[in-house]
C-alpha positions, -999 to +999 in steps of 0.1 A: +461-189-164+429-205-150+426-243-144+397-267-145+387-291-117+357-312-107+333-298-081+298-303-067+272-277-075+236-271-064+220-259-097+186-248-083+164-250-053+159-286-041+174-299-073+198-329-069+235-318-067+258-328-095+295-329-103+306-303-129+338-289-143+347-258-124+371-230-137+395-218-110+412-184-118+448-178-107+448-161-073+447-123-074+459-099-046+451-113-012+439-147-026+450-183-025+442-215-044+439-245-021+441-281-032+413-296-011+421-329+007+389-334+027+356-316+032+328-325+057+291-326+046+275-300+068+238-293+073+245-257+061+253-271+027+218-287+027+204-253+036+220-238+006+207-266-017+172-261-003+173-223-008+173-217+029+202-192+028+195-173-003+186-179-040+219-170-055+221-203-075+241-221-087+261-228-055+295-245-053+289-264-021+313-274+007+330-253+033+342-276+062+376-283+046+413-288+049+440-289+023+473-276+010+479-241-004+489-245-041+495-209-050+490-174-036+485-140-051+504-107-046+507-093-011+500-126+006+524-132+035+506-153+061+505-185+041+527-199+013+525-228-012+528-261+006+512-250+039+486-273+053+455-253+062+420-254+075+396-232+056+375-208+076+346-186+067+355-158+092+386-141+077+388-111+100+396-077+086+415-062+115+401-028+108+364-027+116+350-014+148+348-048+164+383-058+155+396-024+168+378-030+201+397-063+205+368-085+195+378-099+161+356-130+165+327-106+159+344-090+128+318-071+108+338-071+076+349-106+070+361-112+034+362-137+007+380-140-027+371-112-050+373-132-082+346-157-091+349-193-099+327-203-128+313-231-149+330-237-183+303-216-200+311-186-178+283-189-153+295-175-120+292-197-089+283-187-054+307-206-031+291-218+001+301-195+030+327-180+006+346-213+003+331-239-021+353-269-011+334-298-026+360-295-053+394-306-061+406-271-057+391-238-046+398-201-046+396-183-013+408-152+005+442-159+020+428-149+054+405-179+051+435-202+054+446-211+089+479-230+092+479-261+115+502-290+121+503-311+089+506-343+109+469-344+116+446-362+092+428-338+067+395-356+073+398-347+110+412-312+106+386-300+082+358-306+108+370-275+126+361-255+096+325-254+107+304-278+127+328-291+154+342-256+159+307-242+162+297-267+189+329-265+209+329-227+207+293-225+217+302-241+250+336-226+256+335-192+239+299-181+238+284-200+268+316-195+289+310-229+306+330-230+338+343-257+361+315-273+380+287-260+358+257-280+348+251-279+310+222-292+289+226-297+251+194-299+231+200-317+198+228-343+195+239-342+160+275-332+151+272-296+165+255-307+196+280-335+203+308-310+198+291-288+224+292-317+247+329-322+240+335-285+247+315-285+279+335-315+292+368-298+281+357-267+301+351-287+333+314-290+334+303-313+363+271-325+347+262-326+310+227-335+300+221-346+264+186-341+250+173-356+217+144-376+203+167-404+189+181-430+213+210-437+189+221-401+191+218-401+229+240-432+231+266-414+209+263-383+231+273-405+261+305-415+243+313-378+238+310-370+274+273-366+284+267-377+319+229-379+316+205-383+286+168-373+280+147-386+252+124-356+246+100-377+225+091-396+257+097-371+284+092-333+289+128-321+286+123-290+307+110-311+336+137-337+332+165-312+332+151-296+363+148-329+380+185-336+372+195-302+386+178-301+420+147-284+406+167-254+394+176-259+357+210-259+340+236-231+343+240-232+305+216-246+279+229-250+243+202-252+216+217-271+186+186-276+166+175-242+155+137-244+160+114-222+180+101-252+200+135-263+211+146-228+218+116-224+242+126-256+259+162-242+263+148-209+277+128-226+304+153-253+312+180-229+324+184-218+360+176-182+370+203-160+356+214-189+335+226-187+298+209-199+266+231-203+236+215-207+202+239-225+178+214-244+157+206-225+125+170-215+120+153-209+086+141-174+076+104-180+082+108-192+118+094-169+145+099-170+183+073-159+209+081-156+245+064-137+274+085-105+278+079-107+315+096-141+316+126-127+296+129-100+322+121-120+353+145-150+346+175-127+340+207-142+326+218-141+290+203-151+257+231-155+232+235-167+196+268-183+186+281-177+151+309-202+143+313-207+180+325-171+183+359-185+173+390-168+162+405-193+137+441-183+142+437-189+180+413-218+182+421-241+153+458-247+162+448-251+199+421-277+192+444-296+168+470-297+196+444-310+221+434-337+196+470-348+191+475-349+229+445-373+231+425-348+252+397-346+226+389-371+199+380-352+167+382-384+148+351-397+166+330-373+145+339-389+112+313-415+104+323-422+068+345-410+040+330-406+005+337-393-029+325-361-047+298-382-064+283-393-031+272-359-017+235-363-026+235-397-008+252-381+022+224-355+025+199-384+026+219-401+053+219-369+073+181-370+074+182-406+086+202-396+116+228-423+115+258-401+107+277-374+126+298-364+096+302-378+061+335-365+048+344-361+011+380-373+007+399-361-024 
């Protein structure tokens, strides 16, 4: 039997989101129904609403979530009803060429629930990143559920479902920040601040935060930045070089997703340094760089999808570090809101005074 719950949909491009009744089918083979307890409002949800991902409207928004497994379908063995889980959008297959090469974080065949959630009139919904967690319950592939210690607050745990994991992973997994490295992070929103946390955790000696908003730079210092640069007032490339003996940073993490800031990251790194793109660009953006500079500067230009994380490995580890007091995931939660407040949360996101608004159910 199916069940009906309340959820937040984006009905069309740039239309205001609204709360609707959602029909959740019983889980089929390899699927699970999860009672959502908390879900962060991520910039990717706004991209969906704006049509920046695709035009497969209506979308059931929300993907950065934690909750309790309510029921599972046939052949599900890794999770059971009652398990506290973080939802992930990289459910690895274990069979593709990347998984078989021992690189499951690059899995080329990640999977979602096969059945569709719908509106009461039968209209099929497209769940954001295969999750759709701005809802009282959601249907996902069982592999999208990662068990963690239930003692942690859902509002904190859910953040690892996307933004915080993306930032920490960009530093630790993709950028491979090492002890004593100098790291620059361009863009100090939730993902950028998480990259700062990751760089500090990895042992970076100097962490330079770059943004155009002094409020965000002040927050970045509380997250572990040792130096700040307001790029509205100062050329960030020159400022980063001045702070690194004229050389540039070993790793520069671009957490904005714009050609202009990517170029800054490219030229702010040391010779043979690494650039990590974790900010999400939009489809129309183009990048132009002199090919001779790409060749002559050497090093690595990397993109970081989901912080190159392996949820089964990284989620429990980061929750443990949080509980030990070695990282403060709670510092990313600016406010908790209800399902009816998501549109306001998108507006606050533009104002720049929140790291994360979290829907609490």
